[in-house]
Steps between C-alpha positions, in 0.01 A plus 500: 500500500412863416554441128361149464207515743396865489616684189489237226152363580361853511668592171378181331148557631504855364613373158224238478232737631608774260514261204156360586342844523675614182391204287147511643483873426606449139234232454230716658584794277483274194159348573351824637668720236553753776850626593385561859358152563597379847414209737196683638318471168496122537418510870837356600590774748153526649455124530838456664441796734160370610634148558805628689301735722235241582750225577749710696234675708274202563764224525801657666691175558480361148834366363680732260517245217125436520436874511697547179308221329161641603594851383600352165166321484316824580664674205409215265139482622442873449651487151279203411193685633572809289553289189179306566289814552641652180397199290214576258536239226862600509709763671638839411773713653249779572269271700790355697624850585154618607427191710846524657448866586167407660607194702838636607362773729242254634777266615691800637193603699479149641862516612440842660193369680697210646779736605256735673382233742818294531751474780744795464824293505360265235377792290844661523659178379260492206580862414873423502441215257285722276780757475722243324835384630793272425567433866517145635636366171631148541625251245200274565258775404707600200485141374122487548458829317719376215302175472175697484639736238681268259188338341333839425832634366523207258135539399551872432808427289309243294207740448716803413410504128129462575516786749663719236210418269218571745656837575381611154138452608242224515374552144844472342592204717180309413544562128847353525360186660568564866265363767480830683287397799713194573822700476365781719392250765841334497670840517289602799594175673871555431478858630317390812753224566804726457364803684334288767824318573695826519243671722465199728877498546566873541167675557346772287773661292437784255499387139770755411757245617748439782762755611753563777378458856774668707450864410474604867747277690459341746124526434375246244210632294246240383549425131136569414513843664824595326379394156189713547714801596724437200223425254295820533784741404611263224155494340484877534831522314369274223188712460706819486747351252220391265280805549520592132452146368 
């Protein structure tokens, strides 16, 4: 029971969540041409956080499966809004980044406003979700997450060559016959689907990836918190290592 009902579902969930965030991150960095591109630039984190906070605080008895679906929808809606606002007879990575930086804090402020006036137990539950966790992993949820993730995985694999091309820049891609705006829109949708599914299943997890969760037994640190603690020194190390580049 411990292996089949507790350990394996959690391990499988971590694998799918990590793979989803990794593939989505690679796509984002290709279309944004920015090595630090992360879900916040497309509004995925902020949209999911706002939806989760509003639903958990205002509707405390909502079923878990419906909550996951609504959080996923919140991430997709925010990504679609950022893409729509960045459209000016086409899109560009700079406009998407700027609009994302503008709308992301606005959604975060909305989540903070709801938390300020919410019932404390419900707000605490929302904060636990926002910290990111692999707890309560069951085979049913792993299957749902896998079903949500497989179509975007396949789409990303099919579009791999086109993503390599757009990484050289819009001008080069257009001269080689690529429909840049269409590809960028499809890439944003794939990113939103992958990241939204992962975040809906496990909460907000730092884009540096998944790592061990039992560093202080028997206390279990939330995955999102641990990745943040791991990520900052790692990026500092990278900066120091490449200081003369």
